[in-house]
ChimeraX commands (.cxc) that place a marker at each C-alpha (Angstrom):
marker #1 position 129.41,52.94,13.02 radius 0.5
marker #1 position 131.94,52.43,10.45 radius 0.5
marker #1 position 135.58,51.83,11.51 radius 0.5
marker #1 position 136.97,53.46,8.61 radius 0.5
marker #1 position 135.33,57.03,8.57 radius 0.5
marker #1 position 132.76,57.04,11.75 radius 0.5
marker #1 position 129.66,57.25,9.90 radius 0.5
marker #1 position 127.03,55.40,11.62 radius 0.5
marker #1 position 125.53,52.71,9.15 radius 0.5
marker #1 position 122.49,52.69,11.10 radius 0.5
marker #1 position 120.68,55.67,10.03 radius 0.5
marker #1 position 119.87,54.53,6.59 radius 0.5
marker #1 position 118.42,51.34,7.71 radius 0.5
marker #1 position 116.72,53.27,10.74 radius 0.5
marker #1 position 115.17,55.99,8.08 radius 0.5
marker #1 position 114.12,52.86,5.79 radius 0.5
marker #1 position 112.04,51.41,8.67 radius 0.5
marker #1 position 110.17,54.17,9.60 radius 0.5
marker #1 position 109.31,54.70,5.58 radius 0.5
marker #1 position 108.52,51.14,5.93 radius 0.5
marker #1 position 105.91,51.91,9.02 radius 0.5
marker #1 position 103.88,55.00,7.64 radius 0.5
marker #1 position 103.71,52.93,4.83 radius 0.5
marker #1 position 102.04,50.00,6.05 radius 0.5
marker #1 position 99.89,52.26,9.15 radius 0.5
marker #1 position 98.76,54.76,5.27 radius 0.5
marker #1 position 97.67,51.21,3.64 radius 0.5
marker #1 position 96.00,50.36,6.91 radius 0.5
marker #1 position 93.91,53.50,6.78 radius 0.5
marker #1 position 93.09,53.20,3.55 radius 0.5
marker #1 position 92.04,49.74,3.71 radius 0.5
marker #1 position 89.48,50.31,7.19 radius 0.5
marker #1 position 88.36,53.41,5.05 radius 0.5
marker #1 position 87.63,51.13,2.15 radius 0.5
marker #1 position 85.77,48.29,4.42 radius 0.5
marker #1 position 83.64,51.39,6.40 radius 0.5
marker #1 position 82.67,52.86,3.15 radius 0.5
marker #1 position 79.77,51.30,2.26 radius 0.5
marker #1 position 78.24,50.53,5.58 radius 0.5
marker #1 position 78.92,54.23,6.51 radius 0.5
marker #1 position 77.32,54.80,2.68 radius 0.5
marker #1 position 74.16,52.67,3.57 radius 0.5
marker #1 position 73.85,54.01,7.00 radius 0.5
marker #1 position 73.88,57.85,6.71 radius 0.5
marker #1 position 71.72,57.70,3.31 radius 0.5
marker #1 position 69.09,54.71,3.94 radius 0.5
marker #1 position 69.00,55.46,7.68 radius 0.5
marker #1 position 69.83,59.68,8.65 radius 0.5
marker #1 position 68.13,60.82,5.60 radius 0.5
marker #1 position 65.20,58.99,6.37 radius 0.5
marker #1 position 64.82,60.57,10.11 radius 0.5
marker #1 position 65.52,64.04,8.54 radius 0.5
marker #1 position 62.30,63.82,5.83 radius 0.5
marker #1 position 60.45,62.46,8.71 radius 0.5
marker #1 position 61.46,65.13,10.66 radius 0.5
marker #1 position 61.14,67.51,7.90 radius 0.5
marker #1 position 57.47,66.10,7.11 radius 0.5
marker #1 position 56.36,66.47,10.52 radius 0.5
marker #1 position 56.38,70.28,10.02 radius 0.5
marker #1 position 54.22,70.18,7.25 radius 0.5
marker #1 position 50.42,69.61,7.27 radius 0.5
marker #1 position 47.49,68.50,5.85 radius 0.5
marker #1 position 44.81,70.27,3.72 radius 0.5
marker #1 position 41.89,69.97,5.31 radius 0.5
marker #1 position 39.66,69.93,1.84 radius 0.5
marker #1 position 41.30,68.29,-0.71 radius 0.5
marker #1 position 43.24,65.92,1.67 radius 0.5
marker #1 position 47.02,66.50,-0.15 radius 0.5
marker #1 position 50.07,67.51,1.90 radius 0.5
marker #1 position 50.93,70.97,1.95 radius 0.5
marker #1 position 54.22,71.36,2.04 radius 0.5
marker #1 position 54.46,74.73,4.13 radius 0.5
marker #1 position 56.61,74.40,7.95 radius 0.5
marker #1 position 53.86,74.70,10.97 radius 0.5
marker #1 position 53.83,73.21,14.47 radius 0.5
marker #1 position 50.57,72.45,14.29 radius 0.5
marker #1 position 50.96,68.80,14.44 radius 0.5
marker #1 position 53.11,68.90,17.63 radius 0.5
marker #1 position 50.68,71.01,18.79 radius 0.5
marker #1 position 47.90,68.78,18.01 radius 0.5
marker #1 position 49.78,66.53,20.04 radius 0.5
marker #1 position 50.33,68.37,23.17 radius 0.5
marker #1 position 46.42,68.50,23.36 radius 0.5
marker #1 position 43.47,65.74,23.22 radius 0.5
marker #1 position 44.03,62.23,24.23 radius 0.5
marker #1 position 47.56,61.49,22.80 radius 0.5
marker #1 position 48.82,63.08,25.95 radius 0.5
marker #1 position 47.22,60.08,27.89 radius 0.5
marker #1 position 48.06,57.69,25.02 radius 0.5
marker #1 position 52.08,58.64,25.43 radius 0.5
marker #1 position 51.66,58.50,28.95 radius 0.5
marker #1 position 50.03,55.05,28.79 radius 0.5
marker #1 position 52.97,53.50,27.06 radius 0.5
marker #1 position 55.88,54.95,28.63 radius 0.5
marker #1 position 54.60,53.84,31.52 radius 0.5
marker #1 position 53.65,50.08,30.50 radius 0.5
marker #1 position 57.19,50.25,28.61 radius 0.5
marker #1 position 58.63,50.85,32.84 radius 0.5
marker #1 position 56.43,48.59,34.19 radius 0.5
marker #1 position 57.72,45.82,31.75 radius 0.5
marker #1 position 61.21,46.56,31.95 radius 0.5
marker #1 position 61.04,46.25,35.89 radius 0.5
marker #1 position 58.84,43.27,35.63 radius 0.5
marker #1 position 61.97,41.54,33.23 radius 0.5
marker #1 position 64.47,43.36,35.42 radius 0.5
marker #1 position 63.37,41.50,38.60 radius 0.5
marker #1 position 63.28,37.93,36.72 radius 0.5
marker #1 position 65.88,37.99,34.73 radius 0.5
marker #1 position 68.20,38.90,37.61 radius 0.5
marker #1 position 68.40,35.97,39.54 radius 0.5
marker #1 position 67.86,33.98,36.68 radius 0.5
marker #1 position 71.54,35.37,34.93 radius 0.5
marker #1 position 72.89,35.61,38.36 radius 0.5
marker #1 position 72.22,31.24,38.70 radius 0.5
marker #1 position 73.61,31.04,34.53 radius 0.5
marker #1 position 76.67,33.17,35.56 radius 0.5
marker #1 position 78.33,32.22,38.91 radius 0.5
marker #1 position 76.37,28.89,40.18 radius 0.5
marker #1 position 75.78,26.94,36.94 radius 0.5
marker #1 position 78.38,24.31,35.70 radius 0.5
marker #1 position 79.31,24.98,31.71 radius 0.5
marker #1 position 77.06,22.12,31.21 radius 0.5
marker #1 position 74.17,23.34,32.69 radius 0.5
marker #1 position 75.01,27.24,31.57 radius 0.5
marker #1 position 74.91,26.15,28.04 radius 0.5
marker #1 position 71.64,24.34,28.14 radius 0.5
marker #1 position 69.65,27.79,30.23 radius 0.5
marker #1 position 71.20,30.35,27.35 radius 0.5
marker #1 position 69.68,27.55,24.82 radius 0.5
marker #1 position 67.07,27.73,27.12 radius 0.5
marker #1 position 66.55,31.30,27.23 radius 0.5
marker #1 position 67.23,32.04,23.33 radius 0.5
marker #1 position 65.21,29.45,22.06 radius 0.5
marker #1 position 62.04,31.43,22.10 radius 0.5
marker #1 position 63.57,34.16,19.94 radius 0.5
marker #1 position 63.80,31.43,17.02 radius 0.5
marker #1 position 60.25,31.67,17.56 radius 0.5
marker #1 position 57.93,33.75,14.87 radius 0.5
marker #1 position 56.50,36.99,17.34 radius 0.5
marker #1 position 52.67,36.12,15.99 radius 0.5
marker #1 position 52.76,32.95,16.70 radius 0.5
marker #1 position 54.20,33.81,20.57 radius 0.5
marker #1 position 51.57,36.39,20.81 radius 0.5
marker #1 position 48.93,34.24,19.72 radius 0.5
marker #1 position 50.03,31.68,21.98 radius 0.5
marker #1 position 49.19,34.26,24.70 radius 0.5
marker #1 position 45.88,34.72,23.31 radius 0.5
marker #1 position 44.65,31.55,24.09 radius 0.5
marker #1 position 46.15,31.06,27.44 radius 0.5
marker #1 position 44.62,34.98,28.68 radius 0.5
marker #1 position 41.41,34.59,26.95 radius 0.5
marker #1 position 38.05,34.43,28.67 radius 0.5
marker #1 position 37.73,30.22,27.85 radius 0.5
marker #1 position 42.29,30.26,27.77 radius 0.5
marker #1 position 44.13,27.92,30.30 radius 0.5
marker #1 position 44.31,30.72,32.95 radius 0.5
marker #1 position 40.84,31.10,34.05 radius 0.5
marker #1 position 40.34,27.15,33.80 radius 0.5
marker #1 position 43.14,26.73,36.15 radius 0.5
marker #1 position 41.62,29.64,38.32 radius 0.5
marker #1 position 38.23,27.42,38.03 radius 0.5
marker #1 position 39.47,24.24,38.93 radius 0.5
marker #1 position 41.46,25.57,41.80 radius 0.5
marker #1 position 38.33,27.09,43.32 radius 0.5
marker #1 position 39.38,31.38,42.42 radius 0.5
marker #1 position 37.87,34.09,40.87 radius 0.5
marker #1 position 38.51,33.72,36.98 radius 0.5
marker #1 position 41.35,36.98,36.42 radius 0.5
marker #1 position 39.75,37.62,32.97 radius 0.5
marker #1 position 43.02,39.32,31.30 radius 0.5
marker #1 position 41.81,38.87,27.61 radius 0.5
marker #1 position 42.17,41.85,25.98 radius 0.5
marker #1 position 43.39,43.91,28.72 radius 0.5
marker #1 position 46.40,46.05,29.88 radius 0.5
marker #1 position 47.25,43.48,32.06 radius 0.5
marker #1 position 47.45,41.07,28.92 radius 0.5
marker #1 position 49.92,43.67,27.18 radius 0.5
marker #1 position 52.20,43.57,30.04 radius 0.5
marker #1 position 52.49,39.94,30.66 radius 0.5
marker #1 position 52.63,39.77,26.84 radius 0.5
marker #1 position 55.88,42.39,26.69 radius 0.5
marker #1 position 57.32,40.56,29.75 radius 0.5
marker #1 position 57.46,37.32,28.09 radius 0.5
marker #1 position 58.65,38.43,24.48 radius 0.5
marker #1 position 61.20,41.13,25.89 radius 0.5
marker #1 position 62.60,38.78,28.31 radius 0.5
marker #1 position 65.29,37.67,26.72 radius 0.5
marker #1 position 67.23,40.79,25.73 radius 0.5
marker #1 position 67.32,41.69,29.51 radius 0.5
marker #1 position 68.83,38.60,31.00 radius 0.5
marker #1 position 71.51,38.20,28.15 radius 0.5
marker #1 position 73.31,41.41,29.03 radius 0.5
marker #1 position 72.73,40.40,32.37 radius 0.5
marker #1 position 74.70,37.20,32.16 radius 0.5
marker #1 position 77.31,39.25,30.65 radius 0.5
marker #1 position 77.80,41.23,33.39 radius 0.5
marker #1 position 77.32,39.21,35.69 radius 0.5
marker #1 position 80.08,36.31,34.33 radius 0.5
marker #1 position 82.50,39.49,33.93 radius 0.5
marker #1 position 82.19,39.93,37.57 radius 0.5
marker #1 position 85.67,38.69,39.41 radius 0.5
marker #1 position 84.97,36.08,41.47 radius 0.5
marker #1 position 87.70,37.27,44.26 radius 0.5
marker #1 position 85.54,40.25,44.91 radius 0.5
marker #1 position 83.14,38.38,46.29 radius 0.5
marker #1 position 85.73,36.11,48.22 radius 0.5
marker #1 position 87.02,39.06,49.52 radius 0.5
marker #1 position 83.99,40.24,50.64 radius 0.5
marker #1 position 83.39,36.95,52.87 radius 0.5
marker #1 position 86.25,37.34,54.22 radius 0.5
marker #1 position 86.01,40.64,55.87 radius 0.5
marker #1 position 82.71,39.30,57.29 radius 0.5
marker #1 position 80.29,41.06,54.84 radius 0.5
marker #1 position 77.10,39.21,54.86 radius 0.5
marker #1 position 75.60,37.88,51.16 radius 0.5
marker #1 position 72.81,40.94,51.27 radius 0.5
marker #1 position 75.45,43.01,52.11 radius 0.5
marker #1 position 77.41,41.48,49.00 radius 0.5
marker #1 position 74.76,41.38,46.66 radius 0.5
marker #1 position 73.52,45.22,47.56 radius 0.5
marker #1 position 77.33,47.25,47.34 radius 0.5
marker #1 position 79.54,44.51,45.55 radius 0.5
marker #1 position 77.33,42.42,42.70 radius 0.5
marker #1 position 74.32,45.28,41.86 radius 0.5
marker #1 position 77.06,48.08,41.26 radius 0.5
marker #1 position 79.07,45.65,39.16 radius 0.5
marker #1 position 75.88,44.30,37.46 radius 0.5
marker #1 position 74.08,47.80,36.69 radius 0.5
marker #1 position 75.75,48.04,33.22 radius 0.5
marker #1 position 74.25,44.86,32.15 radius 0.5
marker #1 position 70.94,45.69,33.75 radius 0.5
marker #1 position 70.98,49.42,32.22 radius 0.5
marker #1 position 71.67,47.80,29.05 radius 0.5
marker #1 position 68.91,45.26,28.51 radius 0.5
marker #1 position 66.57,48.26,29.93 radius 0.5
marker #1 position 67.50,49.80,26.61 radius 0.5
marker #1 position 65.51,46.68,24.34 radius 0.5
marker #1 position 62.91,46.27,26.70 radius 0.5
marker #1 position 61.74,49.83,27.17 radius 0.5
marker #1 position 62.85,50.74,23.57 radius 0.5
marker #1 position 60.77,48.03,22.04 radius 0.5
marker #1 position 57.71,48.39,24.15 radius 0.5
marker #1 position 57.80,51.78,23.23 radius 0.5
marker #1 position 57.54,51.18,19.49 radius 0.5
marker #1 position 55.63,47.97,19.42 radius 0.5
marker #1 position 51.68,48.00,17.72 radius 0.5
marker #1 position 51.16,44.75,16.91 radius 0.5
marker #1 position 50.71,43.23,20.59 radius 0.5
marker #1 position 48.27,45.76,21.89 radius 0.5
marker #1 position 46.77,45.67,18.34 radius 0.5
marker #1 position 46.19,41.76,19.15 radius 0.5
marker #1 position 46.23,41.39,23.07 radius 0.5
marker #1 position 44.49,44.73,23.93 radius 0.5
marker #1 position 41.42,46.29,24.74 radius 0.5
marker #1 position 39.58,49.39,23.69 radius 0.5
marker #1 position 41.17,51.74,25.50 radius 0.5
marker #1 position 44.57,49.81,24.91 radius 0.5
marker #1 position 46.08,52.28,22.18 radius 0.5
marker #1 position 49.88,52.75,22.40 radius 0.5
marker #1 position 52.27,54.87,20.37 radius 0.5
marker #1 position 52.79,52.78,17.74 radius 0.5
marker #1 position 49.02,52.48,17.34 radius 0.5
marker #1 position 48.45,56.27,17.20 radius 0.5
marker #1 position 50.96,56.20,14.71 radius 0.5
marker #1 position 49.89,53.21,12.81 radius 0.5
marker #1 position 46.23,55.10,12.90 radius 0.5
marker #1 position 46.97,58.18,11.53 radius 0.5
marker #1 position 49.36,56.62,8.82 radius 0.5
marker #1 position 47.41,54.14,6.54 radius 0.5
marker #1 position 43.64,54.54,8.24 radius 0.5
marker #1 position 43.94,58.57,8.53 radius 0.5
marker #1 position 46.28,59.60,5.48 radius 0.5
marker #1 position 47.66,62.03,7.87 radius 0.5
marker #1 position 51.09,61.27,7.56 radius 0.5
marker #1 position 52.60,64.57,8.54 radius 0.5
marker #1 position 50.98,63.92,12.09 radius 0.5
marker #1 position 52.12,60.41,11.75 radius 0.5
marker #1 position 56.04,61.96,11.41 radius 0.5
marker #1 position 55.25,64.13,14.33 radius 0.5
marker #1 position 54.09,61.17,16.62 radius 0.5
marker #1 position 56.77,59.30,15.30 radius 0.5
marker #1 position 59.68,61.64,16.94 radius 0.5
marker #1 position 57.80,61.11,20.54 radius 0.5
marker #1 position 59.59,57.62,21.06 radius 0.5
marker #1 position 62.29,59.22,19.56 radius 0.5
marker #1 position 63.05,61.97,21.74 radius 0.5
marker #1 position 62.01,59.75,24.53 radius 0.5
marker #1 position 64.94,57.07,23.60 radius 0.5
marker #1 position 67.24,60.00,22.96 radius 0.5
marker #1 position 66.91,60.75,26.87 radius 0.5
marker #1 position 66.64,57.14,27.87 radius 0.5
marker #1 position 69.98,56.83,26.02 radius 0.5
marker #1 position 71.84,59.62,28.12 radius 0.5
marker #1 position 70.77,58.61,31.46 radius 0.5
marker #1 position 72.18,55.33,30.26 radius 0.5
marker #1 position 75.24,56.04,29.16 radius 0.5
marker #1 position 75.82,57.56,32.46 radius 0.5
marker #1 position 75.76,54.00,34.19 radius 0.5
marker #1 position 77.73,52.47,31.46 radius 0.5
marker #1 position 75.34,50.45,29.15 radius 0.5
marker #1 position 77.12,50.56,26.37 radius 0.5
marker #1 position 80.09,48.80,28.57 radius 0.5
marker #1 position 77.47,45.72,27.65 radius 0.5
marker #1 position 76.01,45.85,24.86 radius 0.5
marker link #1:1,2 radius 0.2
marker link #1:2,3 radius 0.2
marker link #1:3,4 radius 0.2
marker link #1:4,5 radius 0.2
marker link #1:5,6 radius 0.2
marker link #1:6,7 radius 0.2
marker link #1:7,8 radius 0.2
marker link #1:8,9 radius 0.2
marker link #1:9,10 radius 0.2
marker link #1:10,11 radius 0.2
marker link #1:11,12 radius 0.2
marker link #1:12,13 radius 0.2
marker link #1:13,14 radius 0.2
marker link #1:14,15 radius 0.2
marker link #1:15,16 radius 0.2
marker link #1:16,17 radius 0.2
marker link #1:17,18 radius 0.2
marker link #1:18,19 radius 0.2
marker link #1:19,20 radius 0.2
marker link #1:20,21 radius 0.2
marker link #1:21,22 radius 0.2
marker link #1:22,23 radius 0.2
marker link #1:23,24 radius 0.2
marker link #1:24,25 radius 0.2
marker link #1:25,26 radius 0.2
marker link #1:26,27 radius 0.2
marker link #1:27,28 radius 0.2
marker link #1:28,29 radius 0.2
marker link #1:29,30 radius 0.2
marker link #1:30,31 radius 0.2
marker link #1:31,32 radius 0.2
marker link #1:32,33 radius 0.2
marker link #1:33,34 radius 0.2
marker link #1:34,35 radius 0.2
marker link #1:35,36 radius 0.2
marker link #1:36,37 radius 0.2
marker link #1:37,38 radius 0.2
marker link #1:38,39 radius 0.2
marker link #1:39,40 radius 0.2
marker link #1:40,41 radius 0.2
marker link #1:41,42 radius 0.2
marker link #1:42,43 radius 0.2
marker link #1:43,44 radius 0.2
marker link #1:44,45 radius 0.2
marker link #1:45,46 radius 0.2
marker link #1:46,47 radius 0.2
marker link #1:47,48 radius 0.2
marker link #1:48,49 radius 0.2
marker link #1:49,50 radius 0.2
marker link #1:50,51 radius 0.2
marker link #1:51,52 radius 0.2
marker link #1:52,53 radius 0.2
marker link #1:53,54 radius 0.2
marker link #1:54,55 radius 0.2
marker link #1:55,56 radius 0.2
marker link #1:56,57 radius 0.2
marker link #1:57,58 radius 0.2
marker link #1:58,59 radius 0.2
marker link #1:59,60 radius 0.2
marker link #1:60,61 radius 0.2
marker link #1:61,62 radius 0.2
marker link #1:62,63 radius 0.2
marker link #1:63,64 radius 0.2
marker link #1:64,65 radius 0.2
marker link #1:65,66 radius 0.2
marker link #1:66,67 radius 0.2
marker link #1:67,68 radius 0.2
marker link #1:68,69 radius 0.2
marker link #1:69,70 radius 0.2
marker link #1:70,71 radius 0.2
marker link #1:71,72 radius 0.2
marker link #1:72,73 radius 0.2
marker link #1:73,74 radius 0.2
marker link #1:74,75 radius 0.2
marker link #1:75,76 radius 0.2
marker link #1:76,77 radius 0.2
marker link #1:77,78 radius 0.2
marker link #1:78,79 radius 0.2
marker link #1:79,80 radius 0.2
marker link #1:80,81 radius 0.2
marker link #1:81,82 radius 0.2
marker link #1:82,83 radius 0.2
marker link #1:83,84 radius 0.2
marker link #1:84,85 radius 0.2
marker link #1:85,86 radius 0.2
marker link #1:86,87 radius 0.2
marker link #1:87,88 radius 0.2
marker link #1:88,89 radius 0.2
marker link #1:89,90 radius 0.2
marker link #1:90,91 radius 0.2
marker link #1:91,92 radius 0.2
marker link #1:92,93 radius 0.2
marker link #1:93,94 radius 0.2
marker link #1:94,95 radius 0.2
marker link #1:95,96 radius 0.2
marker link #1:96,97 radius 0.2
marker link #1:97,98 radius 0.2
marker link #1:98,99 radius 0.2
marker link #1:99,100 radius 0.2
marker link #1:100,101 radius 0.2
marker link #1:101,102 radius 0.2
marker link #1:102,103 radius 0.2
marker link #1:103,104 radius 0.2
marker link #1:104,105 radius 0.2
marker link #1:105,106 radius 0.2
marker link #1:106,107 radius 0.2
marker link #1:107,108 radius 0.2
marker link #1:108,109 radius 0.2
marker link #1:109,110 radius 0.2
marker link #1:110,111 radius 0.2
marker link #1:111,112 radius 0.2
marker link #1:112,113 radius 0.2
marker link #1:113,114 radius 0.2
marker link #1:114,115 radius 0.2
marker link #1:115,116 radius 0.2
marker link #1:116,117 radius 0.2
marker link #1:117,118 radius 0.2
marker link #1:118,119 radius 0.2
marker link #1:119,120 radius 0.2
marker link #1:120,121 radius 0.2
marker link #1:121,122 radius 0.2
marker link #1:122,123 radius 0.2
marker link #1:123,124 radius 0.2
marker link #1:124,125 radius 0.2
marker link #1:125,126 radius 0.2
marker link #1:126,127 radius 0.2
marker link #1:127,128 radius 0.2
marker link #1:128,129 radius 0.2
marker link #1:129,130 radius 0.2
marker link #1:130,131 radius 0.2
marker link #1:131,132 radius 0.2
marker link #1:132,133 radius 0.2
marker link #1:133,134 radius 0.2
marker link #1:134,135 radius 0.2
marker link #1:135,136 radius 0.2
marker link #1:136,137 radius 0.2
marker link #1:137,138 radius 0.2
marker link #1:138,139 radius 0.2
marker link #1:139,140 radius 0.2
marker link #1:140,141 radius 0.2
marker link #1:141,142 radius 0.2
marker link #1:142,143 radius 0.2
marker link #1:143,144 radius 0.2
marker link #1:144,145 radius 0.2
marker link #1:145,146 radius 0.2
marker link #1:146,147 radius 0.2
marker link #1:147,148 radius 0.2
marker link #1:148,149 radius 0.2
marker link #1:149,150 radius 0.2
marker link #1:150,151 radius 0.2
marker link #1:151,152 radius 0.2
marker link #1:152,153 radius 0.2
marker link #1:153,154 radius 0.2
marker link #1:154,155 radius 0.2
marker link #1:155,156 radius 0.2
marker link #1:156,157 radius 0.2
marker link #1:157,158 radius 0.2
marker link #1:158,159 radius 0.2
marker link #1:159,160 radius 0.2
marker link #1:160,161 radius 0.2
marker link #1:161,162 radius 0.2
marker link #1:162,163 radius 0.2
marker link #1:163,164 radius 0.2
marker link #1:164,165 radius 0.2
marker link #1:165,166 radius 0.2
marker link #1:166,167 radius 0.2
marker link #1:167,168 radius 0.2
marker link #1:168,169 radius 0.2
marker link #1:169,170 radius 0.2
marker link #1:170,171 radius 0.2
marker link #1:171,172 radius 0.2
marker link #1:172,173 radius 0.2
marker link #1:173,174 radius 0.2
marker link #1:174,175 radius 0.2
marker link #1:175,176 radius 0.2
marker link #1:176,177 radius 0.2
marker link #1:177,178 radius 0.2
marker link #1:178,179 radius 0.2
marker link #1:179,180 radius 0.2
marker link #1:180,181 radius 0.2
marker link #1:181,182 radius 0.2
marker link #1:182,183 radius 0.2
marker link #1:183,184 radius 0.2
marker link #1:184,185 radius 0.2
marker link #1:185,186 radius 0.2
marker link #1:186,187 radius 0.2
marker link #1:187,188 radius 0.2
marker link #1:188,189 radius 0.2
marker link #1:189,190 radius 0.2
marker link #1:190,191 radius 0.2
marker link #1:191,192 radius 0.2
marker link #1:192,193 radius 0.2
marker link #1:193,194 radius 0.2
marker link #1:194,195 radius 0.2
marker link #1:195,196 radius 0.2
marker link #1:196,197 radius 0.2
marker link #1:197,198 radius 0.2
marker link #1:198,199 radius 0.2
marker link #1:199,200 radius 0.2
marker link #1:200,201 radius 0.2
marker link #1:201,202 radius 0.2
marker link #1:202,203 radius 0.2
marker link #1:203,204 radius 0.2
marker link #1:204,205 radius 0.2
marker link #1:205,206 radius 0.2
marker link #1:206,207 radius 0.2
marker link #1:207,208 radius 0.2
marker link #1:208,209 radius 0.2
marker link #1:209,210 radius 0.2
marker link #1:210,211 radius 0.2
marker link #1:211,212 radius 0.2
marker link #1:212,213 radius 0.2
marker link #1:213,214 radius 0.2
marker link #1:214,215 radius 0.2
marker link #1:215,216 radius 0.2
marker link #1:216,217 radius 0.2
marker link #1:217,218 radius 0.2
marker link #1:218,219 radius 0.2
marker link #1:219,220 radius 0.2
marker link #1:220,221 radius 0.2
marker link #1:221,222 radius 0.2
marker link #1:222,223 radius 0.2
marker link #1:223,224 radius 0.2
marker link #1:224,225 radius 0.2
marker link #1:225,226 radius 0.2
marker link #1:226,227 radius 0.2
marker link #1:227,228 radius 0.2
marker link #1:228,229 radius 0.2
marker link #1:229,230 radius 0.2
marker link #1:230,231 radius 0.2
marker link #1:231,232 radius 0.2
marker link #1:232,233 radius 0.2
marker link #1:233,234 radius 0.2
marker link #1:234,235 radius 0.2
marker link #1:235,236 radius 0.2
marker link #1:236,237 radius 0.2
marker link #1:237,238 radius 0.2
marker link #1:238,239 radius 0.2
marker link #1:239,240 radius 0.2
marker link #1:240,241 radius 0.2
marker link #1:241,242 radius 0.2
marker link #1:242,243 radius 0.2
marker link #1:243,244 radius 0.2
marker link #1:244,245 radius 0.2
marker link #1:245,246 radius 0.2
marker link #1:246,247 radius 0.2
marker link #1:247,248 radius 0.2
marker link #1:248,249 radius 0.2
marker link #1:249,250 radius 0.2
marker link #1:250,251 radius 0.2
marker link #1:251,252 radius 0.2
marker link #1:252,253 radius 0.2
marker link #1:253,254 radius 0.2
marker link #1:254,255 radius 0.2
marker link #1:255,256 radius 0.2
marker link #1:256,257 radius 0.2
marker link #1:257,258 radius 0.2
marker link #1:258,259 radius 0.2
marker link #1:259,260 radius 0.2
marker link #1:260,261 radius 0.2
marker link #1:261,262 radius 0.2
marker link #1:262,263 radius 0.2
marker link #1:263,264 radius 0.2
marker link #1:264,265 radius 0.2
marker link #1:265,266 radius 0.2
marker link #1:266,267 radius 0.2
marker link #1:267,268 radius 0.2
marker link #1:268,269 radius 0.2
marker link #1:269,270 radius 0.2
marker link #1:270,271 radius 0.2
marker link #1:271,272 radius 0.2
marker link #1:272,273 radius 0.2
marker link #1:273,274 radius 0.2
marker link #1:274,275 radius 0.2
marker link #1:275,276 radius 0.2
marker link #1:276,277 radius 0.2
marker link #1:277,278 radius 0.2
marker link #1:278,279 radius 0.2
marker link #1:279,280 radius 0.2
marker link #1:280,281 radius 0.2
marker link #1:281,282 radius 0.2
marker link #1:282,283 radius 0.2
marker link #1:283,284 radius 0.2
marker link #1:284,285 radius 0.2
marker link #1:285,286 radius 0.2
marker link #1:286,287 radius 0.2
marker link #1:287,288 radius 0.2
marker link #1:288,289 radius 0.2
marker link #1:289,290 radius 0.2
marker link #1:290,291 radius 0.2
marker link #1:291,292 radius 0.2
marker link #1:292,293 radius 0.2
marker link #1:293,294 radius 0.2
marker link #1:294,295 radius 0.2
marker link #1:295,296 radius 0.2
marker link #1:296,297 radius 0.2
marker link #1:297,298 radius 0.2
marker link #1:298,299 radius 0.2
marker link #1:299,300 radius 0.2
marker link #1:300,301 radius 0.2
marker link #1:301,302 radius 0.2
marker link #1:302,303 radius 0.2
marker link #1:303,304 radius 0.2
view
């Protein structure tokens, strides 16, 4: 307040500060827009547009006489998918993806719990390296390693024979695919679970113990609900990666081990039926959209 004329001297300064804040906020928005524009363009032009084109292609058809693609919209491809051998292939794929997910969850939970709640910091780092180390190896090298283990003359049959047990002969079967997938995707389940279990406050476990709860009650009613987002987040990886894989079934699976990915590959490259391959590609997308909507309700994206 100016003592001579009673006019406030703070108003111009306040007005100038407001303008400065507005200018800074505007500059920050323009900077953010500048940084996000290239990746957003990449995402929409190369990813979203390719999915839209694939969806359009799924409604085209293949001329049986000339072998050329007919650019007329039809639902014949989806009708073909709903009949014949394709429902069995889709069911086999979803069942295998679910089995792999459950198997990895059962194996990963105690391992992640020890890492997060029991191990010392040094042991925790060593265990984390042990979990991530297989990811550095070649995907094909791991598959061929499992082929050498599971085939008739492999290490598994040799071990059973020397123990006086009948040979399991799992090579080139659906069981071989299940074991191989479970091993390959296991780190993708352990890491989100480890993060979720590590964030559980120790005070909650102490409070449960102080109130007389047993270890099993604490596990069921405290640990599992709080770790559920990490468990569902890990299942997104194991389920989706199994759902779309075609290399492992091709190399490890047997004659009746065709999955959705193999059917897409056969129609695209062997059969040359691009519209039918595109229509088949929409099936795992639709399955994963439904799966992600369910996972969102369990707070899975908080642990990604």
